[in-house]
Backbone as XML, in Angstrom:
<?xml version="1.0"?>
<chain id="A" units="angstrom">
  <residue number="1" name="GLN">
    <atom name="N" x="-168.026" y="27.749" z="46.052"/>
    <atom name="CA" x="-168.742" y="28.908" z="46.008"/>
    <atom name="C" x="-169.311" y="28.864" z="47.291"/>
  </residue>
  <residue number="2" name="ALA">
    <atom name="N" x="-169.150" y="30.214" z="48.026"/>
    <atom name="CA" x="-169.716" y="30.534" z="49.290"/>
    <atom name="C" x="-170.979" y="30.610" z="49.140"/>
  </residue>
  <residue number="3" name="GLN">
    <atom name="N" x="-171.726" y="30.339" z="50.208"/>
    <atom name="CA" x="-173.251" y="30.694" z="50.246"/>
    <atom name="C" x="-173.709" y="30.577" z="51.519"/>
  </residue>
  <residue number="4" name="LEU">
    <atom name="N" x="-174.495" y="31.847" z="52.018"/>
    <atom name="CA" x="-175.221" y="32.178" z="52.982"/>
    <atom name="C" x="-176.600" y="31.943" z="53.063"/>
  </residue>
  <residue number="5" name="VAL">
    <atom name="N" x="-177.920" y="31.229" z="53.575"/>
    <atom name="CA" x="-179.110" y="31.484" z="53.236"/>
    <atom name="C" x="-179.577" y="31.530" z="54.605"/>
  </residue>
  <residue number="6" name="GLU">
    <atom name="N" x="-180.523" y="32.473" z="55.089"/>
    <atom name="CA" x="-181.435" y="32.924" z="56.028"/>
    <atom name="C" x="-182.917" y="32.282" z="55.776"/>
  </residue>
  <residue number="7" name="THR">
    <atom name="N" x="-183.159" y="31.658" z="56.572"/>
    <atom name="CA" x="-184.691" y="31.601" z="56.821"/>
    <atom name="C" x="-185.264" y="31.623" z="58.323"/>
  </residue>
  <residue number="8" name="GLY">
    <atom name="N" x="-186.614" y="31.579" z="58.369"/>
    <atom name="CA" x="-187.447" y="32.200" z="59.630"/>
    <atom name="C" x="-188.243" y="33.164" z="59.826"/>
  </residue>
  <residue number="9" name="GLY">
    <atom name="N" x="-187.787" y="33.982" z="58.973"/>
    <atom name="CA" x="-188.372" y="35.673" z="59.510"/>
    <atom name="C" x="-189.766" y="35.248" z="59.054"/>
  </residue>
  <residue number="10" name="GLY">
    <atom name="N" x="-190.269" y="36.484" z="59.767"/>
    <atom name="CA" x="-191.974" y="36.370" z="59.494"/>
    <atom name="C" x="-192.594" y="37.776" z="60.370"/>
  </residue>
  <residue number="11" name="LEU">
    <atom name="N" x="-193.645" y="37.375" z="60.528"/>
    <atom name="CA" x="-194.637" y="38.772" z="61.098"/>
    <atom name="C" x="-194.836" y="37.952" z="62.761"/>
  </residue>
  <residue number="12" name="VAL">
    <atom name="N" x="-194.744" y="39.008" z="63.637"/>
    <atom name="CA" x="-194.952" y="38.463" z="64.995"/>
    <atom name="C" x="-194.901" y="39.778" z="65.970"/>
  </residue>
  <residue number="13" name="GLN">
    <atom name="N" x="-196.136" y="39.577" z="66.880"/>
    <atom name="CA" x="-196.301" y="40.622" z="67.611"/>
    <atom name="C" x="-195.551" y="41.060" z="68.801"/>
  </residue>
  <residue number="14" name="PRO">
    <atom name="N" x="-195.524" y="41.881" z="69.148"/>
    <atom name="CA" x="-194.579" y="42.687" z="69.950"/>
    <atom name="C" x="-194.751" y="41.707" z="71.242"/>
  </residue>
  <residue number="15" name="GLY">
    <atom name="N" x="-193.636" y="41.532" z="71.994"/>
    <atom name="CA" x="-193.463" y="40.643" z="72.918"/>
    <atom name="C" x="-193.682" y="39.100" z="72.734"/>
  </residue>
  <residue number="16" name="GLY">
    <atom name="N" x="-193.653" y="38.699" z="71.406"/>
    <atom name="CA" x="-193.676" y="37.494" z="70.834"/>
    <atom name="C" x="-191.968" y="37.023" z="70.898"/>
  </residue>
  <residue number="17" name="SER">
    <atom name="N" x="-191.706" y="35.916" z="70.173"/>
    <atom name="CA" x="-190.630" y="35.443" z="69.878"/>
    <atom name="C" x="-190.338" y="34.685" z="68.599"/>
  </residue>
  <residue number="18" name="LEU">
    <atom name="N" x="-189.232" y="34.565" z="68.139"/>
    <atom name="CA" x="-189.170" y="34.101" z="66.725"/>
    <atom name="C" x="-187.594" y="33.619" z="66.741"/>
  </residue>
  <residue number="19" name="LYS">
    <atom name="N" x="-187.384" y="32.416" z="65.801"/>
    <atom name="CA" x="-185.810" y="32.096" z="65.658"/>
    <atom name="C" x="-185.632" y="31.915" z="64.220"/>
  </residue>
  <residue number="20" name="ILE">
    <atom name="N" x="-184.416" y="32.549" z="63.741"/>
    <atom name="CA" x="-184.146" y="32.774" z="62.630"/>
    <atom name="C" x="-182.823" y="31.704" z="62.248"/>
  </residue>
  <residue number="21" name="TYR">
    <atom name="N" x="-182.740" y="31.401" z="61.365"/>
    <atom name="CA" x="-181.817" y="30.211" z="61.142"/>
    <atom name="C" x="-180.441" y="30.985" z="59.688"/>
  </residue>
  <residue number="22" name="CYS">
    <atom name="N" x="-179.229" y="30.466" z="59.671"/>
    <atom name="CA" x="-178.640" y="30.655" z="58.588"/>
    <atom name="C" x="-177.933" y="29.513" z="58.331"/>
  </residue>
  <residue number="23" name="GLU">
    <atom name="N" x="-178.236" y="29.220" z="57.275"/>
    <atom name="CA" x="-177.359" y="27.651" z="56.536"/>
    <atom name="C" x="-176.488" y="28.155" z="55.410"/>
  </residue>
  <residue number="24" name="ALA">
    <atom name="N" x="-174.932" y="27.677" z="55.997"/>
    <atom name="CA" x="-173.552" y="27.940" z="55.079"/>
    <atom name="C" x="-173.539" y="26.779" z="54.006"/>
  </residue>
  <residue number="25" name="SER">
    <atom name="N" x="-173.056" y="27.227" z="53.060"/>
    <atom name="CA" x="-172.395" y="25.876" z="52.148"/>
    <atom name="C" x="-171.380" y="26.703" z="51.853"/>
  </residue>
  <residue number="26" name="GLY">
    <atom name="N" x="-170.110" y="25.686" z="51.137"/>
    <atom name="CA" x="-168.982" y="26.232" z="50.463"/>
    <atom name="C" x="-168.197" y="26.486" z="51.482"/>
  </residue>
  <residue number="27" name="ILE">
    <atom name="N" x="-168.156" y="26.501" z="52.752"/>
    <atom name="CA" x="-167.348" y="26.930" z="53.888"/>
    <atom name="C" x="-167.239" y="26.405" z="54.882"/>
  </residue>
  <residue number="28" name="THR">
    <atom name="N" x="-165.910" y="25.927" z="55.442"/>
    <atom name="CA" x="-165.568" y="25.136" z="56.742"/>
    <atom name="C" x="-166.032" y="26.192" z="57.529"/>
  </residue>
  <residue number="29" name="LEU">
    <atom name="N" x="-167.226" y="26.282" z="58.502"/>
    <atom name="CA" x="-167.626" y="27.215" z="59.490"/>
    <atom name="C" x="-166.614" y="27.396" z="60.792"/>
  </residue>
  <residue number="30" name="ARG">
    <atom name="N" x="-166.110" y="26.374" z="60.954"/>
    <atom name="CA" x="-165.118" y="26.558" z="62.050"/>
    <atom name="C" x="-163.896" y="27.633" z="62.044"/>
  </residue>
  <residue number="31" name="PHE">
    <atom name="N" x="-163.757" y="27.953" z="60.843"/>
    <atom name="CA" x="-162.666" y="29.000" z="60.459"/>
    <atom name="C" x="-163.337" y="30.451" z="60.418"/>
  </residue>
  <residue number="32" name="TYR">
    <atom name="N" x="-164.588" y="30.613" z="60.649"/>
    <atom name="CA" x="-165.367" y="31.909" z="60.312"/>
    <atom name="C" x="-165.771" y="32.145" z="61.765"/>
  </residue>
  <residue number="33" name="THR">
    <atom name="N" x="-165.763" y="33.605" z="62.276"/>
    <atom name="CA" x="-166.653" y="33.908" z="63.100"/>
    <atom name="C" x="-167.762" y="34.427" z="62.505"/>
  </residue>
  <residue number="34" name="MET">
    <atom name="N" x="-168.973" y="34.370" z="63.245"/>
    <atom name="CA" x="-170.399" y="34.063" z="62.691"/>
    <atom name="C" x="-171.005" y="35.360" z="63.232"/>
  </residue>
  <residue number="35" name="ALA">
    <atom name="N" x="-172.067" y="36.031" z="62.647"/>
    <atom name="CA" x="-172.572" y="37.165" z="63.088"/>
    <atom name="C" x="-173.906" y="37.482" z="62.684"/>
  </residue>
  <residue number="36" name="TRP">
    <atom name="N" x="-174.968" y="37.958" z="63.061"/>
    <atom name="CA" x="-176.034" y="38.389" z="62.760"/>
    <atom name="C" x="-175.999" y="40.053" z="62.655"/>
  </residue>
  <residue number="37" name="TYR">
    <atom name="N" x="-176.468" y="40.681" z="61.323"/>
    <atom name="CA" x="-176.782" y="41.938" z="61.485"/>
    <atom name="C" x="-177.883" y="42.476" z="60.978"/>
  </residue>
  <residue number="38" name="ARG">
    <atom name="N" x="-178.270" y="43.301" z="61.241"/>
    <atom name="CA" x="-179.699" y="43.477" z="60.810"/>
    <atom name="C" x="-179.844" y="45.151" z="60.005"/>
  </residue>
  <residue number="39" name="GLN">
    <atom name="N" x="-180.841" y="45.426" z="59.412"/>
    <atom name="CA" x="-180.803" y="46.696" z="58.415"/>
    <atom name="C" x="-182.403" y="47.321" z="58.505"/>
  </residue>
  <residue number="40" name="ALA">
    <atom name="N" x="-182.742" y="48.065" z="59.131"/>
    <atom name="CA" x="-184.199" y="48.728" z="59.289"/>
    <atom name="C" x="-184.258" y="49.941" z="58.344"/>
  </residue>
  <residue number="41" name="PRO">
    <atom name="N" x="-185.523" y="50.020" z="57.709"/>
    <atom name="CA" x="-185.794" y="50.954" z="56.618"/>
    <atom name="C" x="-185.223" y="52.201" z="56.910"/>
  </residue>
  <residue number="42" name="GLY">
    <atom name="N" x="-184.106" y="52.904" z="56.107"/>
    <atom name="CA" x="-183.740" y="54.062" z="56.505"/>
    <atom name="C" x="-182.775" y="54.006" z="57.350"/>
  </residue>
  <residue number="43" name="LYS">
    <atom name="N" x="-182.184" y="53.174" z="57.621"/>
    <atom name="CA" x="-181.085" y="53.018" z="58.980"/>
    <atom name="C" x="-179.955" y="52.175" z="58.222"/>
  </residue>
  <residue number="44" name="GLN">
    <atom name="N" x="-178.685" y="52.581" z="58.948"/>
    <atom name="CA" x="-177.411" y="51.743" z="58.449"/>
    <atom name="C" x="-177.590" y="50.522" z="59.099"/>
  </residue>
  <residue number="45" name="ARG">
    <atom name="N" x="-176.978" y="49.595" z="58.333"/>
    <atom name="CA" x="-176.980" y="48.121" z="59.099"/>
    <atom name="C" x="-176.062" y="48.114" z="60.340"/>
  </residue>
  <residue number="46" name="GLU">
    <atom name="N" x="-176.632" y="47.452" z="61.234"/>
    <atom name="CA" x="-175.931" y="47.089" z="62.638"/>
    <atom name="C" x="-176.220" y="45.896" z="62.839"/>
  </residue>
  <residue number="47" name="LEU">
    <atom name="N" x="-174.681" y="45.711" z="63.819"/>
    <atom name="CA" x="-174.211" y="44.450" z="64.414"/>
    <atom name="C" x="-175.191" y="44.082" z="65.517"/>
  </residue>
  <residue number="48" name="VAL">
    <atom name="N" x="-175.984" y="43.008" z="65.481"/>
    <atom name="CA" x="-176.950" y="42.587" z="66.253"/>
    <atom name="C" x="-176.122" y="41.755" z="67.464"/>
  </residue>
  <residue number="49" name="ALA">
    <atom name="N" x="-175.603" y="40.352" z="66.934"/>
    <atom name="CA" x="-174.572" y="39.779" z="67.664"/>
    <atom name="C" x="-173.708" y="38.885" z="66.688"/>
  </residue>
  <residue number="50" name="SER">
    <atom name="N" x="-172.469" y="38.143" z="67.440"/>
    <atom name="CA" x="-171.733" y="37.721" z="66.955"/>
    <atom name="C" x="-171.155" y="36.378" z="67.803"/>
  </residue>
  <residue number="51" name="ILE">
    <atom name="N" x="-170.543" y="35.519" z="67.364"/>
    <atom name="CA" x="-170.072" y="34.174" z="67.976"/>
    <atom name="C" x="-168.799" y="33.566" z="67.150"/>
  </residue>
  <residue number="52" name="THR">
    <atom name="N" x="-167.682" y="33.756" z="68.036"/>
    <atom name="CA" x="-166.399" y="32.852" z="67.621"/>
    <atom name="C" x="-166.686" y="31.225" z="67.475"/>
  </residue>
  <residue number="53" name="ASN">
    <atom name="N" x="-165.691" y="30.595" z="67.102"/>
    <atom name="CA" x="-165.636" y="29.676" z="66.776"/>
    <atom name="C" x="-165.658" y="28.684" z="68.064"/>
  </residue>
  <residue number="54" name="GLY">
    <atom name="N" x="-164.763" y="29.505" z="69.206"/>
    <atom name="CA" x="-164.835" y="28.926" z="70.718"/>
    <atom name="C" x="-165.831" y="29.225" z="71.399"/>
  </residue>
  <residue number="55" name="GLY">
    <atom name="N" x="-167.382" y="29.879" z="70.846"/>
    <atom name="CA" x="-168.371" y="30.020" z="71.433"/>
    <atom name="C" x="-168.735" y="31.289" z="72.315"/>
  </residue>
  <residue number="56" name="THR">
    <atom name="N" x="-167.623" y="32.271" z="72.196"/>
    <atom name="CA" x="-167.570" y="33.860" z="72.843"/>
    <atom name="C" x="-168.727" y="34.476" z="72.168"/>
  </residue>
  <residue number="57" name="THR">
    <atom name="N" x="-169.673" y="35.273" z="72.565"/>
    <atom name="CA" x="-170.804" y="35.718" z="72.129"/>
    <atom name="C" x="-170.340" y="37.353" z="72.780"/>
  </residue>
  <residue number="58" name="ASN">
    <atom name="N" x="-171.405" y="38.048" z="71.736"/>
    <atom name="CA" x="-171.070" y="39.499" z="71.730"/>
    <atom name="C" x="-172.601" y="39.769" z="71.336"/>
  </residue>
  <residue number="59" name="TYR">
    <atom name="N" x="-172.931" y="41.101" z="71.878"/>
    <atom name="CA" x="-174.476" y="41.280" z="71.588"/>
    <atom name="C" x="-174.327" y="42.911" z="71.724"/>
  </residue>
  <residue number="60" name="ALA">
    <atom name="N" x="-175.540" y="43.426" z="70.761"/>
    <atom name="CA" x="-175.548" y="44.859" z="70.519"/>
    <atom name="C" x="-176.646" y="45.225" z="72.110"/>
  </residue>
  <residue number="61" name="ASP">
    <atom name="N" x="-176.033" y="46.530" z="72.685"/>
    <atom name="CA" x="-176.830" y="46.479" z="73.870"/>
    <atom name="C" x="-178.402" y="46.592" z="74.064"/>
  </residue>
  <residue number="62" name="SER">
    <atom name="N" x="-178.870" y="46.799" z="72.584"/>
    <atom name="CA" x="-180.247" y="46.874" z="72.397"/>
    <atom name="C" x="-181.097" y="45.424" z="72.417"/>
  </residue>
  <residue number="63" name="VAL">
    <atom name="N" x="-180.102" y="44.356" z="72.446"/>
    <atom name="CA" x="-180.689" y="43.107" z="72.210"/>
    <atom name="C" x="-180.225" y="42.113" z="73.206"/>
  </residue>
  <residue number="64" name="ARG">
    <atom name="N" x="-179.193" y="42.559" z="73.979"/>
    <atom name="CA" x="-178.895" y="41.978" z="75.178"/>
    <atom name="C" x="-179.638" y="41.647" z="76.228"/>
  </residue>
  <residue number="65" name="GLY">
    <atom name="N" x="-179.652" y="40.168" z="76.380"/>
    <atom name="CA" x="-180.796" y="39.721" z="77.521"/>
    <atom name="C" x="-181.934" y="39.123" z="76.878"/>
  </residue>
  <residue number="66" name="ARG">
    <atom name="N" x="-182.115" y="39.658" z="75.521"/>
    <atom name="CA" x="-183.446" y="39.110" z="74.526"/>
    <atom name="C" x="-183.017" y="38.220" z="73.509"/>
  </residue>
  <residue number="67" name="PHE">
    <atom name="N" x="-182.298" y="38.279" z="72.750"/>
    <atom name="CA" x="-181.659" y="37.631" z="71.828"/>
    <atom name="C" x="-180.377" y="36.470" z="72.295"/>
  </residue>
  <residue number="68" name="THR">
    <atom name="N" x="-180.303" y="35.520" z="71.575"/>
    <atom name="CA" x="-179.343" y="34.499" z="71.637"/>
    <atom name="C" x="-178.829" y="33.870" z="70.615"/>
  </residue>
  <residue number="69" name="ILE">
    <atom name="N" x="-177.759" y="34.078" z="70.430"/>
    <atom name="CA" x="-176.922" y="33.540" z="69.252"/>
    <atom name="C" x="-176.288" y="31.795" z="69.342"/>
  </residue>
  <residue number="70" name="SER">
    <atom name="N" x="-176.379" y="31.124" z="68.454"/>
    <atom name="CA" x="-175.727" y="29.780" z="68.517"/>
    <atom name="C" x="-175.538" y="29.498" z="67.065"/>
  </residue>
  <residue number="71" name="ARG">
    <atom name="N" x="-174.542" y="28.504" z="67.330"/>
    <atom name="CA" x="-173.981" y="27.901" z="65.964"/>
    <atom name="C" x="-173.905" y="26.429" z="66.137"/>
  </residue>
  <residue number="72" name="ASP">
    <atom name="N" x="-173.890" y="25.823" z="64.837"/>
    <atom name="CA" x="-173.555" y="24.056" z="64.945"/>
    <atom name="C" x="-172.539" y="24.139" z="63.915"/>
  </residue>
  <residue number="73" name="ASN">
    <atom name="N" x="-171.412" y="23.769" z="63.966"/>
    <atom name="CA" x="-170.643" y="23.710" z="63.201"/>
    <atom name="C" x="-170.713" y="22.308" z="62.333"/>
  </residue>
  <residue number="74" name="ALA">
    <atom name="N" x="-170.963" y="21.295" z="62.906"/>
    <atom name="CA" x="-171.304" y="20.159" z="62.095"/>
    <atom name="C" x="-172.544" y="20.537" z="61.352"/>
  </residue>
  <residue number="75" name="LYS">
    <atom name="N" x="-173.491" y="20.965" z="61.493"/>
    <atom name="CA" x="-174.586" y="21.433" z="60.633"/>
    <atom name="C" x="-174.617" y="22.409" z="59.718"/>
  </residue>
  <residue number="76" name="ASN">
    <atom name="N" x="-173.210" y="23.430" z="59.786"/>
    <atom name="CA" x="-173.030" y="24.376" z="59.059"/>
    <atom name="C" x="-174.106" y="25.392" z="59.225"/>
  </residue>
  <residue number="77" name="THR">
    <atom name="N" x="-174.808" y="25.557" z="60.423"/>
    <atom name="CA" x="-175.762" y="26.710" z="60.742"/>
    <atom name="C" x="-175.628" y="27.685" z="61.753"/>
  </residue>
  <residue number="78" name="LEU">
    <atom name="N" x="-176.241" y="28.653" z="61.647"/>
    <atom name="CA" x="-176.065" y="29.673" z="62.743"/>
    <atom name="C" x="-177.402" y="30.094" z="62.969"/>
  </residue>
  <residue number="79" name="ALA">
    <atom name="N" x="-177.893" y="30.340" z="64.209"/>
    <atom name="CA" x="-179.338" y="30.690" z="64.884"/>
    <atom name="C" x="-179.374" y="32.100" z="65.327"/>
  </residue>
  <residue number="80" name="LEU">
    <atom name="N" x="-180.453" y="32.770" z="65.468"/>
    <atom name="CA" x="-180.617" y="33.542" z="66.487"/>
    <atom name="C" x="-182.183" y="33.579" z="67.063"/>
  </residue>
  <residue number="81" name="GLN">
    <atom name="N" x="-182.018" y="33.221" z="68.369"/>
    <atom name="CA" x="-183.436" y="33.006" z="68.908"/>
    <atom name="C" x="-183.756" y="34.451" z="69.704"/>
  </residue>
  <residue number="82" name="MET">
    <atom name="N" x="-184.912" y="35.259" z="69.271"/>
    <atom name="CA" x="-185.135" y="36.461" z="69.653"/>
    <atom name="C" x="-186.662" y="36.396" z="70.484"/>
  </residue>
  <residue number="83" name="ASN">
    <atom name="N" x="-186.312" y="37.027" z="71.368"/>
    <atom name="CA" x="-187.680" y="36.958" z="72.838"/>
    <atom name="C" x="-187.665" y="38.274" z="72.946"/>
  </residue>
  <residue number="84" name="SER">
    <atom name="N" x="-189.148" y="38.523" z="73.368"/>
    <atom name="CA" x="-189.479" y="39.720" z="73.619"/>
    <atom name="C" x="-189.291" y="40.835" z="72.762"/>
  </residue>
  <residue number="85" name="LEU">
    <atom name="N" x="-189.865" y="40.501" z="71.648"/>
    <atom name="CA" x="-189.686" y="41.521" z="70.487"/>
    <atom name="C" x="-190.184" y="42.394" z="70.289"/>
  </residue>
  <residue number="86" name="LYS">
    <atom name="N" x="-189.858" y="43.736" z="70.145"/>
    <atom name="CA" x="-190.255" y="45.131" z="70.144"/>
    <atom name="C" x="-190.400" y="45.518" z="68.549"/>
  </residue>
  <residue number="87" name="PRO">
    <atom name="N" x="-191.201" y="46.500" z="68.666"/>
    <atom name="CA" x="-191.544" y="47.026" z="66.988"/>
    <atom name="C" x="-190.126" y="47.666" z="66.584"/>
  </residue>
  <residue number="88" name="GLU">
    <atom name="N" x="-189.280" y="47.720" z="67.358"/>
    <atom name="CA" x="-187.650" y="48.544" z="66.709"/>
    <atom name="C" x="-186.996" y="47.478" z="66.403"/>
  </residue>
  <residue number="89" name="ASP">
    <atom name="N" x="-187.175" y="46.232" z="66.690"/>
    <atom name="CA" x="-186.748" y="45.122" z="66.092"/>
    <atom name="C" x="-186.983" y="44.362" z="64.472"/>
  </residue>
  <residue number="90" name="THR">
    <atom name="N" x="-188.025" y="45.377" z="63.845"/>
    <atom name="CA" x="-188.199" y="45.191" z="62.471"/>
    <atom name="C" x="-187.188" y="45.740" z="61.994"/>
  </residue>
  <residue number="91" name="ALA">
    <atom name="N" x="-186.806" y="44.656" z="60.964"/>
    <atom name="CA" x="-185.349" y="44.671" z="60.069"/>
    <atom name="C" x="-185.537" y="43.736" z="59.227"/>
  </residue>
  <residue number="92" name="VAL">
    <atom name="N" x="-184.469" y="43.690" z="58.133"/>
    <atom name="CA" x="-183.995" y="42.805" z="57.564"/>
    <atom name="C" x="-182.640" y="42.145" z="58.251"/>
  </residue>
  <residue number="93" name="TYR">
    <atom name="N" x="-182.825" y="41.039" z="58.735"/>
    <atom name="CA" x="-181.709" y="40.031" z="59.263"/>
    <atom name="C" x="-180.545" y="39.552" z="58.484"/>
  </residue>
  <residue number="94" name="HIS">
    <atom name="N" x="-179.402" y="40.056" z="58.485"/>
    <atom name="CA" x="-178.405" y="39.245" z="57.595"/>
    <atom name="C" x="-177.307" y="38.249" z="58.409"/>
  </residue>
  <residue number="95" name="CYS">
    <atom name="N" x="-177.116" y="37.511" z="57.797"/>
    <atom name="CA" x="-176.157" y="36.415" z="58.207"/>
    <atom name="C" x="-174.474" y="36.977" z="57.744"/>
  </residue>
  <residue number="96" name="ASN">
    <atom name="N" x="-173.659" y="36.504" z="58.485"/>
    <atom name="CA" x="-172.514" y="36.952" z="57.949"/>
    <atom name="C" x="-171.255" y="36.195" z="58.647"/>
  </residue>
  <residue number="97" name="ALA">
    <atom name="N" x="-170.246" y="35.924" z="57.974"/>
    <atom name="CA" x="-169.283" y="34.817" z="58.259"/>
    <atom name="C" x="-167.846" y="35.750" z="57.850"/>
  </residue>
  <residue number="98" name="HIS">
    <atom name="N" x="-167.103" y="35.746" z="59.128"/>
    <atom name="CA" x="-165.639" y="36.372" z="59.112"/>
    <atom name="C" x="-164.984" y="35.696" z="58.929"/>
  </residue>
  <residue number="99" name="TYR">
    <atom name="N" x="-163.770" y="35.405" z="58.141"/>
    <atom name="CA" x="-162.717" y="34.499" z="58.021"/>
    <atom name="C" x="-161.721" y="34.816" z="58.679"/>
  </residue>
  <residue number="100" name="VAL">
    <atom name="N" x="-161.345" y="33.896" z="59.724"/>
    <atom name="CA" x="-160.586" y="34.449" z="60.899"/>
    <atom name="C" x="-158.918" y="34.631" z="60.351"/>
  </residue>
  <residue number="101" name="PHE">
    <atom name="N" x="-158.641" y="34.436" z="59.384"/>
    <atom name="CA" x="-157.126" y="34.059" z="59.103"/>
    <atom name="C" x="-157.107" y="35.413" z="58.010"/>
  </residue>
  <residue number="102" name="ALA">
    <atom name="N" x="-158.316" y="35.749" z="57.394"/>
    <atom name="CA" x="-157.905" y="36.997" z="56.228"/>
    <atom name="C" x="-159.085" y="38.023" z="56.363"/>
  </residue>
  <residue number="103" name="ASP">
    <atom name="N" x="-159.151" y="39.036" z="55.857"/>
    <atom name="CA" x="-160.102" y="39.951" z="55.681"/>
    <atom name="C" x="-161.231" y="39.609" z="54.507"/>
  </residue>
  <residue number="104" name="ARG">
    <atom name="N" x="-161.794" y="38.759" z="54.628"/>
    <atom name="CA" x="-162.694" y="38.206" z="53.976"/>
    <atom name="C" x="-164.238" y="37.751" z="54.578"/>
  </residue>
  <residue number="105" name="ASP">
    <atom name="N" x="-165.110" y="38.475" z="53.988"/>
    <atom name="CA" x="-166.181" y="38.463" z="54.567"/>
    <atom name="C" x="-167.734" y="37.761" z="53.425"/>
  </residue>
  <residue number="106" name="TYR">
    <atom name="N" x="-168.531" y="37.248" z="54.005"/>
    <atom name="CA" x="-169.559" y="36.644" z="53.396"/>
    <atom name="C" x="-170.761" y="36.838" z="53.854"/>
  </residue>
  <residue number="107" name="TRP">
    <atom name="N" x="-171.694" y="37.543" z="53.037"/>
    <atom name="CA" x="-173.079" y="37.939" z="53.239"/>
    <atom name="C" x="-174.477" y="37.063" z="52.576"/>
  </residue>
  <residue number="108" name="GLY">
    <atom name="N" x="-175.412" y="36.807" z="53.584"/>
    <atom name="CA" x="-176.209" y="36.279" z="53.230"/>
    <atom name="C" x="-177.387" y="37.613" z="52.693"/>
  </residue>
  <residue number="109" name="LYS">
    <atom name="N" x="-178.588" y="37.273" z="52.158"/>
    <atom name="CA" x="-179.436" y="37.838" z="51.321"/>
    <atom name="C" x="-180.377" y="38.721" z="52.385"/>
  </residue>
  <residue number="110" name="GLY">
    <atom name="N" x="-180.411" y="37.882" z="53.561"/>
    <atom name="CA" x="-181.508" y="38.290" z="54.358"/>
    <atom name="C" x="-182.782" y="37.883" z="54.625"/>
  </residue>
  <residue number="111" name="THR">
    <atom name="N" x="-183.325" y="37.706" z="55.702"/>
    <atom name="CA" x="-184.869" y="37.392" z="56.115"/>
    <atom name="C" x="-185.524" y="38.438" z="56.941"/>
  </residue>
  <residue number="112" name="LEU">
    <atom name="N" x="-186.466" y="38.732" z="56.706"/>
    <atom name="CA" x="-187.174" y="39.993" z="56.858"/>
    <atom name="C" x="-188.030" y="39.272" z="58.377"/>
  </residue>
  <residue number="113" name="VAL">
    <atom name="N" x="-187.573" y="40.403" z="59.521"/>
    <atom name="CA" x="-188.508" y="40.155" z="60.599"/>
    <atom name="C" x="-189.388" y="41.472" z="60.598"/>
  </residue>
  <residue number="114" name="THR">
    <atom name="N" x="-190.589" y="41.379" z="60.666"/>
    <atom name="CA" x="-191.686" y="42.225" z="61.366"/>
    <atom name="C" x="-192.363" y="41.954" z="62.424"/>
  </residue>
  <residue number="115" name="VAL">
    <atom name="N" x="-192.189" y="43.132" z="63.242"/>
    <atom name="CA" x="-192.791" y="42.835" z="64.795"/>
    <atom name="C" x="-193.707" y="44.042" z="64.799"/>
  </residue>
  <residue number="116" name="SER">
    <atom name="N" x="-195.136" y="43.544" z="64.802"/>
    <atom name="CA" x="-196.277" y="44.631" z="64.765"/>
    <atom name="C" x="-197.604" y="43.917" z="65.189"/>
  </residue>
  <residue number="117" name="SER">
    <atom name="N" x="-198.426" y="44.832" z="65.566"/>
    <atom name="CA" x="-199.855" y="44.230" z="66.143"/>
    <atom name="C" x="-200.523" y="44.379" z="65.009"/>
  </residue>
</chain>
């Protein structure tokens, strides 16, 4: 049974930094493109960043230069380092695993990041 569990969310002041994590179980991470999505209150879920098994990354324009996505296949983990946080970054951040050989996705339940003074 595949499971993705996000941790590390919390309250941070504008301009601050936070790193969130996703621990995967039940899947072999190297067969998956991994990504972070977020959903703010009243808004649709949006892609924040993604990373292929080969390390190719992609970022939303709104976070490029501030956020860094990384993965550790040996530890079955995904991370998102978030710097220079803004109030508009406030959202529930979800981990996503997309199987590269078929149309199959797994999602975590999310971790809440709140940027506020």
